Rosetta silent file (secondary structure, phi, psi, omega in degrees, C-alpha in Angstrom):
SEQUENCE: MQIDGVVRGLVTVNGDITVSETGRVEAAEIRGHDITVQGVVKAHVYAEGKLTLGPTSRIEGNVIAGAIAVDPGAYYTGHLSTYDSRTPF
SCORE:     score description
SCORE:     0.000 S_00000001
   1 L     0.000  136.298  173.984  -10.538   -0.440   -6.317 S_00000001
   2 E  -116.692  132.210 -179.880  -11.146   -2.765   -3.378 S_00000001
   3 E  -109.849  116.293  179.839   -9.305   -6.067   -3.116 S_00000001
   4 L  -110.558  -12.592 -179.250  -11.047   -8.721   -1.019 S_00000001
   5 L  -119.361 -150.348 -177.933   -9.345  -11.826   -2.459 S_00000001
   6 E  -101.454  130.350  175.894   -5.909  -12.761   -3.803 S_00000001
   7 E  -124.044  127.525  175.936   -4.291  -10.740   -6.594 S_00000001
   8 E  -119.682  129.202 -179.275   -1.037  -11.801   -8.207 S_00000001
   9 L   123.763 -179.648 -178.025    0.645   -9.508  -10.682 S_00000001
  10 L   -70.030  132.258  177.845    1.145   -5.811  -11.234 S_00000001
  11 E  -118.876  112.600  178.264   -1.558   -3.591   -9.670 S_00000001
  12 E  -131.787  124.543 -177.447   -1.803   -0.055  -11.078 S_00000001
  13 L  -132.913  135.892  173.498   -4.860    2.132  -10.496 S_00000001
  14 L   -88.200   62.976 -177.529   -5.508    5.782  -11.383 S_00000001
  15 L   171.670 -155.701 -175.661   -7.331    6.246   -8.095 S_00000001
  16 L   -92.751  151.616  178.601   -7.553    4.783   -4.608 S_00000001
  17 E  -128.305  135.465  172.820   -6.888    1.181   -3.573 S_00000001
  18 E  -124.520  127.267  173.584   -8.150   -0.640   -0.488 S_00000001
  19 E  -106.127  109.385 -175.663   -6.853   -4.064    0.502 S_00000001
  20 L   -72.771  176.368  179.905   -9.408   -5.440    2.971 S_00000001
  21 L   -58.890  -29.702  179.215   -8.652   -7.795    5.880 S_00000001
  22 L   -92.275   -1.442 -178.253   -9.348  -10.748    3.561 S_00000001
  23 L   -85.222  149.621  178.865   -7.314   -9.227    0.721 S_00000001
  24 E  -146.227  128.498  177.933   -3.850  -10.326   -0.313 S_00000001
  25 E  -120.063  124.092  175.308   -1.605   -8.821   -3.005 S_00000001
  26 E  -122.881  100.226 -171.988    1.489  -10.665   -4.220 S_00000001
  27 E  -150.097  169.684  172.527    3.027   -8.535   -6.953 S_00000001
  28 E   -67.858  -41.005  177.749    6.115   -6.732   -8.139 S_00000001
  29 E  -157.646  157.800  172.086    4.361   -3.493   -7.226 S_00000001
  30 E  -126.708  129.277 -172.391    1.080   -1.888   -6.261 S_00000001
  31 E  -136.296  130.406  178.315    0.582    1.700   -7.416 S_00000001
  32 E  -167.250 -172.294  179.404   -2.267    4.143   -6.783 S_00000001
  33 L   -81.398  -87.183  174.391   -3.232    7.474   -5.232 S_00000001
  34 L   -94.608  130.060 -179.067   -4.402    6.775   -1.662 S_00000001
  35 E  -121.510  126.386  177.022   -3.766    3.186   -0.578 S_00000001
  36 E  -115.813  128.079 -178.298   -5.344    1.652    2.517 S_00000001
  37 E  -119.951  123.025  171.721   -4.133   -1.758    3.690 S_00000001
  38 L  -113.794  -20.184 -177.366   -5.981   -3.939    6.191 S_00000001
  39 L  -105.001 -138.089 -173.798   -4.766   -7.263    4.735 S_00000001
  40 E  -114.556  132.343  175.067   -1.466   -8.543    3.317 S_00000001
  41 E  -130.112  119.255  173.753    0.690   -6.886    0.649 S_00000001
  42 E  -114.650   83.966 -175.763    3.882   -8.515   -0.571 S_00000001
  43 E  -170.645  164.063  168.702    4.986   -5.911   -3.109 S_00000001
  44 E   -76.232  137.694 -174.272    6.684   -2.567   -3.508 S_00000001
  45 E  -115.432  128.604  176.895    4.089    0.107   -2.739 S_00000001
  46 E  -123.540  105.036  179.151    3.854    3.477   -4.500 S_00000001
  47 E  -109.599  112.138 -179.627    1.161    5.762   -3.047 S_00000001
  48 E   -63.652  -34.253  178.094    0.994    9.133   -4.759 S_00000001
  49 E  -100.943 -106.276 -173.303   -1.124   10.423   -1.872 S_00000001
  50 E  -117.610  138.038  171.361   -1.390    8.685    1.495 S_00000001
  51 E  -103.932  125.125  177.891   -0.637    5.122    2.591 S_00000001
  52 E  -115.958  123.867  177.604   -2.708    3.978    5.569 S_00000001
  53 E  -105.192  113.596  179.093   -1.744    0.796    7.425 S_00000001
  54 L   -77.084  173.591 -175.251   -4.604   -0.569    9.521 S_00000001
  55 L   -66.229  -19.086  179.533   -4.138   -2.634   12.684 S_00000001
  56 L  -104.653    9.122 -175.703   -4.417   -5.950   10.788 S_00000001
  57 L   -78.397  153.634  175.625   -2.139   -4.940    7.903 S_00000001
  58 E  -143.809  117.728  178.259    1.053   -6.691    6.888 S_00000001
  59 E  -121.268  130.583  173.902    3.378   -5.204    4.265 S_00000001
  60 E  -124.120  102.493 -178.691    6.540   -6.819    2.985 S_00000001
  61 L   155.405  167.431  179.052    8.241   -4.530    0.469 S_00000001
  62 L   -78.817  148.616 -176.814    9.615   -1.058   -0.051 S_00000001
  63 E  -127.512  135.386  167.363    7.248    1.918    0.193 S_00000001
  64 E  -126.730  124.589 -177.235    7.262    5.371   -1.376 S_00000001
  65 E  -147.343  156.958  175.608    4.341    7.584   -0.355 S_00000001
  66 E   -72.477  -34.957  177.765    3.364   11.220   -0.031 S_00000001
  67 E  -153.047  156.273 -177.660    2.179   10.611    3.550 S_00000001
  68 E  -136.810  135.642  173.701    1.914    7.618    5.857 S_00000001
  69 E  -125.965  128.490 -176.903   -0.465    6.730    8.710 S_00000001
  70 E  -124.670  121.293  176.291    0.238    3.612   10.785 S_00000001
  71 L   -84.169  151.037  175.163   -2.213    2.142   13.291 S_00000001
  72 L   -58.207  136.619 -178.934   -0.945    0.174   16.300 S_00000001
  73 L   101.525  -15.981  179.055   -0.645   -3.507   15.414 S_00000001
  74 L   -67.529  145.806  178.316    0.390   -2.933   11.791 S_00000001
  75 E  -115.665  134.488 -179.919    3.377   -4.968   10.571 S_00000001
  76 E  -145.437  134.879  171.698    5.859   -3.586    8.086 S_00000001
  77 E  -137.560  131.400 -177.939    9.208   -4.744    6.783 S_00000001
  78 L   139.973 -173.140  179.777   11.184   -2.936    4.080 S_00000001
  79 L   -94.559  137.158 -176.457   12.466    0.531    3.268 S_00000001
  80 E  -120.748  127.775  178.797   10.100    3.459    3.771 S_00000001
  81 E  -134.724  142.872  169.258   10.371    6.827    1.984 S_00000001
  82 E  -115.148  161.313 -179.866    8.154    9.864    1.746 S_00000001
  83 L  -131.871  162.414  178.405    8.475   12.564   -0.845 S_00000001
  84 L   -74.034  121.750 -175.698    7.618   16.231   -1.103 S_00000001
  85 L   -65.144  -12.835  175.894    4.132   16.454   -2.622 S_00000001
  86 L   -79.524  -11.525  178.108    5.246   19.501   -4.607 S_00000001
  87 L   -94.631  134.351  178.379    7.575   17.245   -6.580 S_00000001
  88 L   -56.455  141.874 -177.180    5.992   15.184   -9.398 S_00000001
  89 L   -73.964    0.000    0.000    5.517   11.534   -8.437 S_00000001
């Protein structure tokens, strides 16, 4: 799923999610496999696979992910946790 506009509410996808530079998510949580953020996310983030924060990303919320990649310029505020991928999500 690619988000290019504003989404308010719970976001749950059985696959990958991309929030583009023009995308904005304001929700209780966003949940998917690999999540790439270039825009704004104000939600708790649960990435079963990898969370990638691009240089224009802004996340406000707690994160749990299997792996995390952060580009210079990314903004993040909240608690960040990774988990062992051998443990069920």
